[in-house]
MDAnalysis code that builds the backbone (N, CA, C; Angstrom):
import MDAnalysis as mda
import numpy as np

u = mda.Universe.empty(726, n_residues=242, atom_resindex=np.repeat(np.arange(242), 3), trajectory=True)
u.add_TopologyAttr("name", ["N", "CA", "C"] * 242)
u.add_TopologyAttr("resid", np.arange(1, 243))
u.add_TopologyAttr("resname", ["MET", "SER", "ASP", "GLU", "ARG", "ARG", "CYS", "ILE", "THR", "ASP", "ASP", "PHE", "SER", "ASP", "VAL", "GLU", "THR", "LYS", "GLU", "LEU", "LEU", "ASP", "SER", "LEU", "PRO", "SER", "PHE", "PHE", "SER", "ASN", "PHE", "ASP", "SER", "TYR", "ASP", "THR", "ARG", "ALA", "LEU", "LEU", "ASN", "TRP", "ARG", "PHE", "ASP", "LYS", "TYR", "THR", "ASN", "THR", "TYR", "ARG", "GLN", "PHE", "PHE", "ASN", "MET", "GLY", "GLN", "ALA", "TYR", "MET", "GLU", "THR", "SER", "VAL", "GLY", "LEU", "ILE", "ASP", "ASN", "CYS", "VAL", "GLU", "ASP", "VAL", "TYR", "CYS", "LYS", "LYS", "GLN", "ASP", "ALA", "TRP", "ILE", "PHE", "PRO", "ILE", "LEU", "PHE", "ASN", "ALA", "ILE", "HIS", "GLY", "ILE", "GLU", "LEU", "TYR", "LEU", "LYS", "GLY", "VAL", "ASN", "SER", "LEU", "LEU", "LYS", "SER", "TYR", "LEU", "LYS", "LEU", "GLU", "ALA", "GLU", "TRP", "GLU", "MET", "GLU", "HIS", "TYR", "ASN", "ILE", "GLU", "GLY", "ASN", "HIS", "ASP", "ILE", "GLU", "GLN", "LEU", "CYS", "LYS", "LEU", "THR", "VAL", "SER", "LEU", "ILE", "LYS", "LYS", "MET", "GLU", "ASP", "THR", "ASP", "SER", "GLN", "LYS", "TYR", "VAL", "LEU", "THR", "GLU", "LEU", "GLU", "PHE", "VAL", "GLN", "LYS", "PHE", "ILE", "SER", "ILE", "ILE", "TYR", "SER", "LYS", "THR", "SER", "ASP", "MET", "THR", "PHE", "ALA", "ARG", "TYR", "PRO", "ILE", "ASP", "LYS", "LYS", "LYS", "ASN", "GLU", "HIS", "PHE", "TYR", "VAL", "ASP", "SER", "ASP", "ASP", "ASN", "VAL", "VAL", "VAL", "SER", "LEU", "ARG", "VAL", "LEU", "ARG", "GLN", "TRP", "ILE", "LEU", "ARG", "LEU", "HIS", "ARG", "ILE", "LEU", "ASP", "ASN", "MET", "ASP", "TYR", "PHE", "ASP", "TYR", "LEU", "ILE", "ASP", "GLU", "MET", "ALA", "ALA", "ASN", "LEU", "SER", "TYR", "TYR", "ASN", "ASN", "GLU", "TRP", "GLY", "GLY", "TYR"])
u.atoms.positions = np.array([
    [-210.219, -153.489, 125.005],
    [-210.148, -154.412, 123.704],
    [-208.789, -154.592, 123.191],
    [-208.134, -155.387, 123.385],
    [-206.921, -155.577, 122.704],
    [-206.679, -156.273, 121.591],
    [-206.209, -155.747, 120.604],
    [-206.066, -156.358, 119.207],
    [-205.100, -157.931, 119.442],
    [-204.054, -157.880, 120.537],
    [-203.617, -159.020, 120.844],
    [-204.459, -160.311, 121.139],
    [-205.603, -160.066, 121.871],
    [-206.402, -161.245, 122.268],
    [-207.451, -161.621, 121.156],
    [-207.346, -161.130, 120.220],
    [-208.346, -161.784, 119.045],
    [-207.974, -161.241, 117.763],
    [-208.631, -162.120, 116.536],
    [-208.383, -161.931, 115.401],
    [-209.070, -160.634, 114.606],
    [-208.596, -159.750, 114.140],
    [-209.108, -158.468, 113.671],
    [-209.890, -158.799, 112.629],
    [-211.276, -158.426, 112.335],
    [-211.930, -158.462, 111.181],
    [-212.724, -157.185, 110.914],
    [-212.895, -157.073, 109.449],
    [-213.398, -155.631, 108.935],
    [-214.686, -155.292, 109.590],
    [-215.454, -156.270, 109.894],
    [-216.841, -156.049, 110.643],
    [-216.944, -156.382, 112.041],
    [-215.776, -156.616, 112.638],
    [-215.686, -156.817, 114.122],
    [-216.503, -157.948, 114.542],
    [-216.864, -158.977, 113.354],
    [-217.619, -160.137, 114.118],
    [-217.249, -160.895, 114.929],
    [-215.898, -160.842, 115.278],
    [-215.547, -161.792, 116.436],
    [-215.415, -160.834, 117.881],
    [-215.970, -159.763, 117.856],
    [-216.240, -158.837, 119.078],
    [-217.731, -159.332, 119.459],
    [-217.850, -159.160, 120.787],
    [-219.171, -159.245, 121.281],
    [-219.709, -157.986, 121.242],
    [-220.929, -157.760, 120.825],
    [-221.950, -156.656, 120.744],
    [-221.841, -155.603, 122.043],
    [-221.956, -156.226, 123.140],
    [-221.419, -155.124, 124.425],
    [-220.129, -154.703, 124.344],
    [-219.255, -155.597, 124.044],
    [-217.765, -155.035, 123.982],
    [-217.698, -154.004, 122.773],
    [-218.275, -154.234, 121.805],
    [-217.827, -153.235, 120.652],
    [-218.855, -151.838, 121.190],
    [-219.930, -151.939, 121.908],
    [-220.638, -150.833, 122.090],
    [-219.815, -150.082, 123.075],
    [-219.189, -150.660, 123.944],
    [-218.403, -149.800, 124.923],
    [-217.141, -149.135, 124.475],
    [-216.505, -149.581, 123.049],
    [-215.478, -149.149, 122.743],
    [-215.692, -148.685, 121.588],
    [-216.500, -148.691, 120.486],
    [-216.575, -147.872, 119.217],
    [-217.061, -146.410, 119.354],
    [-216.260, -145.684, 118.878],
    [-216.570, -144.249, 119.004],
    [-217.783, -143.895, 118.048],
    [-218.255, -142.625, 118.385],
    [-219.351, -142.096, 117.375],
    [-218.778, -141.746, 116.288],
    [-219.742, -141.979, 114.927],
    [-219.299, -141.778, 113.472],
    [-219.153, -140.483, 113.378],
    [-219.834, -139.433, 114.149],
    [-219.418, -138.235, 114.187],
    [-218.451, -137.776, 114.775],
    [-217.153, -137.955, 114.129],
    [-215.924, -137.656, 114.745],
    [-214.595, -137.386, 113.920],
    [-213.757, -137.188, 114.116],
    [-212.319, -136.924, 113.271],
    [-211.659, -138.118, 113.402],
    [-212.163, -139.322, 113.764],
    [-211.149, -140.341, 113.942],
    [-210.509, -140.899, 113.028],
    [-211.247, -140.955, 111.574],
    [-210.568, -141.275, 110.263],
    [-209.496, -140.403, 109.846],
    [-208.560, -140.786, 108.889],
    [-207.703, -139.765, 108.027],
    [-208.608, -139.021, 107.430],
    [-207.712, -138.059, 106.575],
    [-208.518, -137.012, 105.778],
    [-209.305, -138.007, 104.545],
    [-208.744, -138.902, 103.976],
    [-209.304, -139.528, 102.930],
    [-210.352, -140.565, 103.214],
    [-210.703, -140.740, 104.460],
    [-211.750, -141.649, 104.756],
    [-212.701, -140.802, 105.654],
    [-212.919, -139.593, 105.465],
    [-213.868, -138.699, 106.170],
    [-214.922, -138.073, 105.349],
    [-215.975, -138.071, 105.871],
    [-216.987, -137.239, 105.060],
    [-217.365, -136.052, 105.478],
    [-217.643, -135.011, 104.976],
    [-217.943, -133.725, 105.595],
    [-219.246, -133.262, 105.101],
    [-220.168, -133.284, 105.955],
    [-221.732, -132.819, 105.665],
    [-221.736, -131.685, 104.977],
    [-221.145, -130.778, 105.450],
    [-221.201, -129.338, 105.203],
    [-220.303, -128.866, 103.965],
    [-219.585, -129.919, 103.443],
    [-218.634, -129.567, 102.244],
    [-219.242, -128.708, 101.106],
    [-220.579, -129.198, 100.923],
    [-221.219, -128.580, 99.790],
    [-222.530, -128.188, 100.381],
    [-222.668, -127.998, 101.711],
    [-224.038, -127.380, 102.028],
    [-223.768, -126.390, 103.255],
    [-223.000, -125.698, 102.977],
    [-222.919, -124.566, 104.137],
    [-223.827, -123.562, 103.859],
    [-223.844, -122.370, 104.985],
    [-224.907, -121.582, 104.710],
    [-224.681, -120.554, 103.777],
    [-223.612, -120.348, 103.168],
    [-223.272, -119.270, 101.995],
    [-223.762, -120.049, 100.712],
    [-223.835, -121.589, 100.658],
    [-224.286, -121.794, 99.219],
    [-225.925, -121.583, 99.170],
    [-226.274, -121.229, 97.937],
    [-227.405, -120.979, 97.236],
    [-228.311, -122.280, 97.377],
    [-229.504, -122.111, 97.965],
    [-230.431, -123.421, 98.256],
    [-230.628, -124.168, 96.837],
    [-230.733, -123.297, 95.971],
    [-231.109, -124.250, 94.525],
    [-229.867, -125.174, 94.386],
    [-228.556, -124.552, 94.689],
    [-227.272, -125.600, 94.531],
    [-227.193, -126.351, 95.229],
    [-227.632, -126.396, 96.599],
    [-227.446, -127.529, 97.594],
    [-228.440, -128.493, 96.921],
    [-229.599, -128.322, 96.432],
    [-230.566, -129.266, 95.736],
    [-229.933, -130.007, 94.556],
    [-229.292, -129.102, 94.090],
    [-228.332, -129.728, 92.801],
    [-227.184, -130.650, 93.263],
    [-226.615, -130.317, 94.318],
    [-225.606, -130.982, 94.896],
    [-226.119, -132.253, 95.225],
    [-227.094, -132.206, 96.209],
    [-227.680, -133.568, 96.615],
    [-228.283, -134.477, 95.555],
    [-228.878, -133.866, 94.446],
    [-229.485, -134.694, 93.287],
    [-228.099, -135.508, 92.579],
    [-227.121, -134.620, 92.301],
    [-225.855, -135.139, 91.710],
    [-225.458, -136.697, 92.724],
    [-225.305, -136.341, 94.040],
    [-224.992, -137.254, 95.186],
    [-225.868, -138.759, 94.699],
    [-227.270, -138.469, 94.439],
    [-228.158, -139.553, 94.503],
    [-228.169, -140.149, 93.076],
    [-228.099, -139.306, 92.007],
    [-227.829, -139.908, 90.747],
    [-226.347, -140.637, 90.569],
    [-225.383, -140.214, 91.094],
    [-224.057, -140.803, 90.801],
    [-224.143, -142.140, 91.811],
    [-224.820, -142.134, 93.126],
    [-224.682, -143.676, 93.744],
    [-225.399, -144.665, 92.791],
    [-226.736, -144.121, 92.379],
    [-227.562, -145.088, 91.669],
    [-226.703, -145.745, 90.603],
    [-225.900, -145.023, 89.627],
    [-224.845, -145.435, 88.758],
    [-224.003, -146.436, 89.375],
    [-223.516, -145.822, 90.540],
    [-222.410, -146.651, 91.290],
    [-222.935, -148.106, 91.648],
    [-223.959, -148.164, 92.293],
    [-224.537, -149.419, 92.480],
    [-225.018, -150.261, 91.466],
    [-225.404, -149.577, 90.181],
    [-225.550, -150.389, 89.080],
    [-224.220, -151.295, 88.628],
    [-223.023, -150.398, 88.643],
    [-221.878, -150.770, 88.277],
    [-221.532, -151.999, 89.119],
    [-221.656, -151.607, 90.416],
    [-221.069, -152.890, 91.316],
    [-222.070, -154.069, 91.100],
    [-223.157, -154.071, 90.704],
    [-223.918, -155.281, 90.466],
    [-223.425, -155.894, 89.074],
    [-223.241, -154.927, 88.122],
    [-222.621, -155.546, 86.960],
    [-221.533, -156.284, 86.989],
    [-220.465, -155.754, 87.773],
    [-219.249, -156.234, 87.998],
    [-219.150, -157.572, 88.860],
    [-220.303, -157.592, 89.603],
    [-220.488, -158.876, 90.587],
    [-221.811, -159.612, 90.073],
    [-221.931, -160.146, 89.091],
    [-223.339, -160.855, 88.573],
    [-223.595, -162.009, 89.247],
    [-222.546, -162.704, 89.726],
    [-222.674, -164.093, 90.386],
    [-223.037, -163.991, 91.670],
    [-223.251, -162.803, 92.411],
    [-223.812, -162.657, 93.906],
    [-225.447, -162.385, 93.692],
    [-225.885, -162.077, 92.593],
    [-227.401, -161.736, 92.266],
    [-228.018, -160.728, 93.275],
    [-227.057, -159.765, 93.820],
    [-227.488, -158.796, 94.421],
    [-228.166, -157.615, 93.632],
    [-228.478, -157.669, 92.502],
    [-228.981, -156.516, 91.894],
    [-230.550, -156.963, 92.025],
    [-230.942, -158.218, 92.266],
    [-232.642, -158.464, 92.483],
    [-232.942, -157.787, 93.844],
    [-232.146, -157.310, 94.747],
    [-232.398, -156.518, 95.945],
    [-231.708, -155.134, 95.493],
    [-230.644, -154.890, 94.990],
    [-230.290, -153.534, 95.036],
    [-231.040, -152.794, 94.007],
    [-231.838, -153.317, 93.264],
    [-232.655, -152.662, 92.221],
    [-233.475, -151.496, 92.835],
    [-233.878, -151.898, 94.008],
    [-234.960, -150.641, 94.696],
    [-234.081, -149.616, 95.276],
    [-232.819, -149.542, 95.943],
    [-231.913, -148.272, 96.275],
    [-231.602, -147.738, 94.896],
    [-231.240, -148.481, 93.832],
    [-230.990, -148.010, 92.751],
    [-232.126, -146.960, 92.029],
    [-233.432, -147.594, 91.964],
    [-234.372, -146.938, 91.413],
    [-234.547, -145.584, 92.381],
    [-234.724, -145.808, 93.762],
    [-235.090, -144.803, 94.536],
    [-233.986, -143.450, 94.492],
    [-232.822, -144.182, 94.395],
    [-231.785, -142.903, 94.269],
    [-231.993, -142.000, 92.890],
    [-232.307, -142.804, 91.841],
    [-232.363, -142.036, 90.697],
    [-233.678, -141.181, 90.753],
    [-234.719, -141.726, 91.195],
    [-235.920, -141.046, 91.334],
    [-235.858, -139.823, 92.320],
    [-235.353, -140.143, 93.569],
    [-234.978, -138.882, 94.193],
    [-234.098, -137.983, 93.770],
    [-233.022, -138.296, 93.025],
    [-232.288, -137.348, 92.294],
    [-233.212, -136.739, 91.415],
    [-233.820, -136.976, 90.753],
    [-234.920, -136.441, 89.795],
    [-235.712, -135.117, 90.550],
    [-235.978, -135.674, 91.577],
    [-236.999, -134.907, 92.609],
    [-236.100, -133.508, 92.896],
    [-234.926, -133.770, 93.459],
    [-234.140, -132.975, 93.917],
    [-233.639, -131.919, 92.729],
    [-233.232, -132.485, 91.533],
    [-232.781, -131.620, 90.460],
    [-234.184, -130.663, 90.162],
    [-235.331, -131.130, 89.868],
    [-236.450, -130.619, 89.394],
    [-236.937, -129.442, 90.589],
    [-236.832, -129.779, 91.698],
    [-237.115, -128.651, 92.720],
    [-235.989, -127.365, 92.847],
    [-234.804, -127.861, 92.582],
    [-233.973, -126.839, 92.367],
    [-234.084, -125.956, 91.103],
    [-234.288, -126.679, 90.118],
    [-234.429, -126.064, 88.659],
    [-235.762, -125.283, 88.643],
    [-236.652, -125.569, 89.312],
    [-237.946, -124.794, 89.299],
    [-237.708, -123.434, 90.167],
    [-237.325, -123.571, 91.328],
    [-236.925, -122.489, 92.014],
    [-235.837, -121.436, 91.023],
    [-234.969, -122.118, 90.566],
    [-234.059, -121.240, 89.607],
    [-234.840, -120.492, 88.512],
    [-235.867, -121.296, 87.920],
    [-236.291, -120.726, 86.681],
    [-237.440, -119.701, 87.204],
    [-237.842, -119.685, 88.343],
    [-238.904, -118.544, 88.781],
    [-238.082, -117.291, 88.776],
    [-236.850, -117.487, 89.596],
    [-235.902, -116.262, 89.667],
    [-235.617, -115.569, 88.342],
    [-235.373, -116.653, 87.511],
    [-234.806, -116.251, 85.862],
    [-236.200, -115.365, 85.401],
    [-237.151, -116.202, 85.640],
    [-238.370, -115.310, 84.675],
    [-238.683, -113.972, 85.355],
    [-238.488, -113.994, 86.564],
    [-238.935, -112.490, 87.288],
    [-237.834, -111.484, 86.661],
    [-236.527, -111.947, 86.690],
    [-235.550, -111.006, 86.212],
    [-235.745, -110.846, 84.673],
    [-236.055, -111.466, 83.917],
    [-236.244, -111.485, 82.530],
    [-237.405, -110.704, 82.195],
    [-238.729, -110.930, 83.003],
    [-239.788, -109.933, 82.615],
    [-239.818, -108.663, 83.418],
    [-239.433, -108.505, 84.619],
    [-239.682, -107.411, 85.381],
    [-238.355, -106.761, 85.603],
    [-237.234, -107.237, 85.427],
    [-235.819, -106.696, 85.943],
    [-235.775, -106.597, 87.388],
    [-236.378, -107.505, 88.042],
    [-236.318, -107.481, 89.457],
    [-235.766, -108.548, 89.814],
    [-234.787, -108.770, 91.080],
    [-234.268, -110.125, 91.626],
    [-234.992, -110.505, 92.575],
    [-235.075, -111.628, 92.696],
    [-235.990, -112.356, 93.706],
    [-235.785, -113.683, 93.867],
    [-235.199, -114.402, 95.009],
    [-234.849, -115.724, 95.050],
    [-236.145, -116.445, 95.766],
    [-236.549, -117.613, 95.077],
    [-237.785, -118.176, 95.403],
    [-237.453, -119.378, 96.337],
    [-238.395, -119.899, 97.074],
    [-238.201, -121.222, 98.036],
    [-238.554, -122.376, 97.160],
    [-237.854, -123.536, 97.628],
    [-237.911, -124.719, 97.079],
    [-239.436, -125.144, 97.503],
    [-240.103, -125.600, 96.186],
    [-241.528, -125.964, 96.806],
    [-241.930, -127.336, 95.822],
    [-242.759, -127.869, 96.334],
    [-243.393, -129.175, 95.596],
    [-243.251, -130.182, 96.406],
    [-243.937, -131.489, 96.196],
    [-244.166, -132.875, 96.955],
    [-243.267, -133.912, 96.331],
    [-243.396, -134.992, 96.207],
    [-242.677, -136.226, 95.739],
    [-243.258, -136.540, 94.461],
    [-243.975, -135.946, 93.846],
    [-244.460, -136.158, 92.546],
    [-243.655, -135.665, 91.486],
    [-242.894, -136.471, 90.858],
    [-241.760, -135.948, 89.712],
    [-242.764, -135.782, 88.801],
    [-243.433, -136.370, 88.295],
    [-244.380, -136.132, 86.959],
    [-244.879, -134.608, 87.251],
    [-245.512, -134.171, 88.356],
    [-246.067, -132.772, 88.584],
    [-244.760, -131.774, 88.359],
    [-243.788, -132.285, 89.138],
    [-242.609, -131.223, 89.160],
    [-242.116, -131.129, 87.852],
    [-241.960, -132.125, 86.975],
    [-241.547, -132.032, 85.691],
    [-242.665, -131.051, 84.642],
    [-243.776, -131.423, 84.924],
    [-244.800, -130.564, 84.165],
    [-244.664, -128.818, 84.428],
    [-244.290, -128.837, 85.785],
    [-244.129, -127.207, 86.416],
    [-242.867, -126.758, 85.614],
    [-241.676, -127.635, 85.404],
    [-240.489, -127.107, 84.767],
    [-240.947, -126.804, 83.279],
    [-241.673, -127.801, 82.654],
    [-241.936, -127.201, 81.465],
    [-242.884, -125.962, 81.014],
    [-243.922, -125.747, 82.110],
    [-244.508, -124.850, 81.928],
    [-243.938, -123.298, 82.363],
    [-242.697, -123.390, 82.994],
    [-241.819, -122.471, 83.386],
    [-240.915, -121.772, 82.224],
    [-240.511, -123.149, 81.541],
    [-239.690, -122.919, 80.111],
    [-240.559, -122.262, 79.148],
    [-241.653, -122.515, 79.090],
    [-242.469, -121.870, 77.942],
    [-242.883, -120.615, 78.119],
    [-242.374, -119.842, 79.415],
    [-242.664, -118.565, 79.622],
    [-241.542, -117.755, 79.221],
    [-240.410, -118.518, 78.851],
    [-239.362, -117.701, 78.575],
    [-239.410, -116.879, 77.338],
    [-238.558, -115.572, 77.246],
    [-238.677, -114.796, 76.213],
    [-237.874, -115.180, 74.975],
    [-236.856, -116.051, 75.344],
    [-235.640, -116.420, 74.489],
    [-235.966, -117.778, 73.977],
    [-236.697, -117.771, 72.741],
    [-237.369, -118.764, 72.111],
    [-236.256, -119.843, 71.763],
    [-235.113, -119.463, 71.349],
    [-234.117, -120.431, 70.872],
    [-233.598, -121.297, 72.189],
    [-233.562, -120.723, 73.079],
    [-233.156, -121.423, 74.419],
    [-234.287, -122.139, 74.958],
    [-235.412, -121.806, 74.740],
    [-236.600, -122.240, 75.202],
    [-236.859, -123.535, 74.480],
    [-236.792, -123.603, 73.010],
    [-236.798, -124.866, 72.083],
    [-235.791, -125.846, 72.573],
    [-234.490, -125.492, 72.699],
    [-233.621, -126.350, 72.950],
    [-233.876, -127.230, 74.373],
    [-234.034, -126.384, 75.324],
    [-234.322, -126.948, 76.696],
    [-235.678, -127.893, 76.731],
    [-236.689, -127.652, 76.098],
    [-237.783, -128.241, 76.073],
    [-237.497, -129.584, 75.234],
    [-236.487, -129.632, 74.252],
    [-236.231, -130.842, 73.538],
    [-235.642, -131.761, 74.787],
    [-234.719, -131.431, 75.501],
    [-233.940, -131.960, 76.355],
    [-234.814, -132.436, 77.424],
    [-235.929, -131.589, 78.115],
    [-236.769, -132.089, 78.923],
    [-237.520, -133.382, 78.477],
    [-237.584, -133.494, 77.117],
    [-238.371, -134.732, 76.583],
    [-237.928, -136.068, 77.160],
    [-236.544, -135.964, 77.128],
    [-235.884, -137.114, 77.548],
    [-236.342, -137.420, 79.068],
    [-236.337, -136.389, 79.940],
    [-236.713, -136.474, 81.334],
    [-238.328, -136.881, 81.594],
    [-238.993, -136.429, 80.645],
    [-240.414, -136.679, 80.684],
    [-240.695, -138.270, 80.624],
    [-239.893, -138.504, 79.211],
    [-240.071, -139.945, 78.949],
    [-239.719, -140.938, 79.892],
    [-238.633, -140.792, 80.628],
    [-238.232, -141.565, 81.867],
    [-239.217, -141.679, 82.920],
    [-239.718, -140.321, 83.322],
    [-240.921, -140.353, 84.391],
    [-242.002, -141.293, 83.885],
    [-242.474, -141.163, 82.374],
    [-243.679, -141.958, 82.015],
    [-243.442, -143.236, 81.875],
    [-242.352, -143.775, 81.825],
    [-242.098, -145.096, 82.007],
    [-242.171, -145.755, 83.269],
    [-241.474, -144.748, 84.228],
    [-241.848, -145.094, 85.654],
    [-243.550, -145.143, 86.104],
    [-244.044, -143.948, 85.629],
    [-245.718, -144.052, 85.922],
    [-246.434, -144.922, 85.014],
    [-245.897, -145.464, 84.118],
    [-246.751, -146.528, 83.161],
    [-246.886, -147.875, 84.301],
    [-245.847, -147.740, 85.371],
    [-245.997, -148.884, 86.325],
    [-246.805, -148.679, 87.558],
    [-246.530, -147.487, 87.787],
    [-247.147, -146.945, 89.371],
    [-246.922, -145.293, 89.344],
    [-247.797, -144.599, 89.974],
    [-247.816, -143.320, 90.309],
    [-247.253, -143.104, 91.866],
    [-247.132, -144.235, 92.324],
    [-246.725, -144.309, 93.882],
    [-245.215, -144.356, 93.942],
    [-244.306, -143.235, 94.390],
    [-242.863, -143.284, 94.135],
    [-242.500, -144.084, 95.482],
    [-243.332, -144.874, 96.379],
    [-242.731, -145.160, 97.670],
    [-242.495, -146.573, 97.003],
    [-242.652, -147.074, 95.674],
    [-242.408, -148.498, 95.429],
    [-241.221, -149.022, 95.505],
    [-240.319, -147.905, 95.556],
    [-238.758, -148.284, 95.719],
    [-238.256, -148.331, 97.077],
    [-239.223, -147.999, 98.105],
    [-238.869, -147.722, 99.424],
    [-239.547, -148.791, 100.222],
    [-240.770, -149.243, 99.820],
    [-241.626, -149.968, 100.638],
    [-242.241, -151.331, 99.631],
    [-242.498, -152.271, 100.120],
    [-243.198, -153.469, 99.346],
    [-244.610, -153.037, 99.191],
    [-245.193, -152.293, 100.152],
    [-246.649, -152.013, 100.287],
    [-246.684, -150.377, 100.300],
    [-248.080, -149.797, 99.738],
    [-248.123, -148.360, 99.921],
    [-248.668, -148.126, 101.470],
    [-248.816, -146.766, 101.413],
    [-249.472, -146.251, 102.753],
    [-250.952, -146.990, 103.196],
    [-251.850, -147.446, 102.105],
    [-252.868, -148.232, 102.309],
    [-252.665, -149.567, 102.341],
    [-251.351, -150.071, 102.432],
    [-251.037, -151.502, 102.893],
    [-251.542, -152.214, 101.840],
    [-251.478, -151.837, 100.536],
    [-251.845, -152.437, 99.296],
    [-250.283, -152.915, 98.884],
    [-250.346, -153.918, 98.108],
    [-249.046, -154.293, 97.645],
    [-248.693, -153.709, 96.417],
    [-247.413, -153.475, 96.082],
    [-246.989, -152.518, 94.990],
    [-247.028, -153.639, 93.719],
    [-246.932, -152.825, 92.539],
    [-247.001, -153.723, 91.085],
    [-246.061, -154.793, 91.142],
    [-244.974, -154.840, 91.664],
    [-244.080, -156.038, 91.248],
    [-244.483, -157.081, 92.464],
    [-245.114, -156.838, 93.409],
    [-245.233, -157.924, 94.379],
    [-246.709, -158.667, 93.912],
    [-247.738, -157.719, 93.463],
    [-248.719, -158.241, 92.775],
    [-248.774, -158.948, 91.619],
    [-247.634, -158.916, 90.899],
    [-247.574, -159.621, 89.394],
    [-247.301, -160.998, 89.546],
    [-247.841, -161.589, 88.703],
    [-247.629, -163.238, 88.444],
    [-246.444, -163.463, 87.580],
    [-245.921, -162.449, 87.054],
    [-244.860, -162.713, 86.058],
    [-243.511, -161.835, 86.592],
    [-242.367, -162.189, 86.059],
    [-241.205, -161.397, 86.456],
    [-241.351, -160.013, 85.801],
    [-241.092, -159.032, 86.961],
    [-240.861, -157.503, 86.420],
    [-239.420, -157.066, 86.263],
    [-238.965, -157.108, 85.018],
    [-237.725, -156.997, 84.638],
    [-236.959, -155.721, 84.362],
    [-235.749, -155.359, 85.050],
    [-235.197, -154.000, 84.821],
    [-233.781, -154.549, 84.134],
    [-233.450, -153.717, 82.933],
    [-232.353, -154.046, 82.462],
    [-231.350, -152.967, 82.856],
    [-230.413, -153.331, 83.699],
    [-229.392, -152.573, 84.366],
    [-228.781, -151.937, 83.501],
    [-228.225, -152.426, 82.582],
    [-227.471, -151.518, 81.270],
    [-228.093, -150.442, 80.724],
    [-229.448, -150.526, 80.262],
    [-230.123, -149.764, 79.766],
    [-230.536, -148.763, 80.661],
    [-230.964, -148.879, 82.050],
    [-231.048, -148.240, 82.902],
    [-230.105, -147.101, 83.386],
    [-228.863, -147.915, 83.263],
    [-227.654, -146.778, 83.382],
    [-227.619, -145.687, 82.544],
    [-227.987, -146.062, 81.182],
    [-227.745, -144.928, 80.409],
    [-228.730, -144.002, 80.453],
    [-229.877, -144.429, 80.724],
    [-230.901, -143.387, 81.175],
    [-230.561, -142.389, 82.317],
    [-229.888, -143.008, 83.200],
    [-229.735, -142.242, 84.546],
    [-228.580, -141.067, 84.186],
    [-227.563, -141.806, 83.194],
    [-226.436, -141.167, 82.968],
    [-226.904, -139.617, 82.238],
    [-227.759, -140.131, 81.288],
    [-228.183, -138.779, 80.479],
    [-229.158, -137.932, 81.222],
    [-230.105, -138.391, 81.893],
    [-230.809, -137.600, 82.934],
    [-230.015, -136.711, 83.820],
    [-229.156, -137.304, 84.211],
    [-228.075, -136.361, 85.324],
    [-227.463, -135.376, 84.363],
    [-226.981, -135.762, 83.330],
    [-226.411, -134.583, 82.206],
    [-227.255, -133.436, 82.106],
    [-228.614, -133.771, 81.504],
    [-229.305, -132.807, 81.502],
    [-230.103, -132.155, 82.409],
    [-230.202, -132.551, 83.572],
    [-230.712, -131.804, 84.739],
    [-229.581, -130.980, 85.248],
    [-228.312, -131.486, 85.515],
    [-227.187, -130.623, 85.881],
    [-226.938, -129.620, 85.033],
    [-227.147, -129.691, 83.719],
    [-226.873, -128.458, 83.001],
    [-227.936, -127.422, 82.802],
    [-228.888, -127.571, 83.529],
    [-230.077, -126.399, 83.702],
    [-229.413, -125.499, 84.673],
    [-228.170, -125.674, 85.291],
    [-227.731, -124.342, 86.099],
    [-227.370, -123.567, 85.122],
    [-227.456, -123.757, 83.957],
    [-227.102, -122.640, 82.999],
    [-227.786, -121.286, 83.376],
    [-229.147, -121.558, 83.872],
    [-230.002, -120.434, 84.229],
    [-229.385, -119.590, 85.318],
    [-228.600, -120.145, 86.123],
    [-227.677, -119.608, 87.276],
    [-226.829, -118.608, 86.591],
    [-226.023, -118.861, 85.338],
    [-225.255, -118.114, 84.808],
    [-226.135, -116.940, 84.261],
    [-227.095, -117.466, 83.509],
    [-228.059, -116.097, 82.926],
    [-228.467, -115.037, 84.037],
    [-228.771, -115.636, 85.164],
    [-229.322, -114.653, 86.326],
    [-228.182, -113.811, 86.492],
    [-226.974, -114.431, 86.886],
    [-225.894, -113.543, 87.186],
    [-225.602, -112.385, 86.405],
    [-225.486, -112.776, 84.791],
    [-225.315, -111.864, 83.650],
    [-226.337, -110.610, 83.767],
    [-227.585, -111.235, 83.947],
    [-228.804, -110.406, 84.060],
    [-228.611, -109.518, 84.886],
    [-228.306, -109.963, 86.131],
    [-228.314, -109.091, 87.527],
    [-227.182, -108.137, 87.693],
    [-225.933, -108.548, 86.904],
    [-224.985, -107.591, 86.816],
    [-225.387, -106.317, 85.716],
    [-225.978, -106.754, 84.757],
    [-226.309, -105.715, 83.842],
    [-227.442, -104.790, 84.437],
    [-228.316, -105.544, 85.483],
    [-229.310, -104.582, 86.212],
    [-228.608, -103.663, 87.106],
    [-227.755, -104.138, 87.616],
    [-226.883, -103.372, 88.688],
    [-226.185, -102.249, 88.023],
    [-225.690, -102.305, 86.851],
    [-224.859, -101.387, 86.167],
    [-225.772, -100.546, 85.770],
    [-226.889, -101.000, 85.148],
    [-228.140, -99.889, 84.801],
    [-228.497, -99.065, 85.938],
    [-228.642, -99.460, 86.995],
    [-229.164, -98.783, 88.227],
    [-228.217, -97.839, 88.629],
    [-226.825, -98.383, 88.661],
    [-225.862, -97.324, 88.939],
    [-225.401, -96.274, 88.210],
    [-225.607, -96.358, 86.843],
    [-225.507, -95.780, 85.702],
    [-226.274, -94.611, 85.592],
    [-227.661, -95.201, 85.774],
    [-228.670, -94.180, 85.206],
    [-229.913, -94.004, 86.298],
    [-229.415, -94.496, 87.711],
    [-230.265, -94.206, 88.525],
    [-231.562, -94.974, 88.597],
    [-231.613, -95.988, 87.710],
    [-232.541, -96.835, 87.708],
    [-234.018, -96.510, 87.310],
    [-234.135, -95.230, 86.914],
    [-235.553, -94.844, 86.669],
    [-235.965, -95.338, 85.009],
])
């Protein structure tokens, strides 16, 4: 495929599909320069704690949700927001799910260390029900012995709970942002509605930004775990752990 024989376009629309299929390399390659390559294992190597991997992926979904909103707001005349709202909401909701699963795993380790002075890492658990995941987070926080930290975190989590309640006031089926029908082939609420179902992108952006900050700050418990584990190690070494 010679560049001299054709007009180069960004999407190769002037190239026949068969010709492009024969010449286009695999996207799993080092074809691009450093600035235009993505490394799947940059934040997800085998040495990274699993909870941290969930935080990292949650961050990615939250940031792309805001990025999509910004793109829509900057280019309002294209009216793509009426279609992009679905990946925007999906990314935000999936980001919450990832964070809450990571947080709950982290909190279980913290509570085990706080109560029994034993270190244990817990597996990531839960389904796609962010309401139930958040309830579990709240129940774990309420078991904390540090009442000052408990009160602060519970206050912050009220914001997360409120966002989730707004979503669930419309539907408890989180596939609404992925498909126009549910698993039983029933139409989702916005398809079945006779009136417009409106989302304010600017307001949604503020919700997501604060959600992201609250959930990402929950890695504070990782710091506490490290501090408590260090004290436990010192105790065992100094006094024989009896």
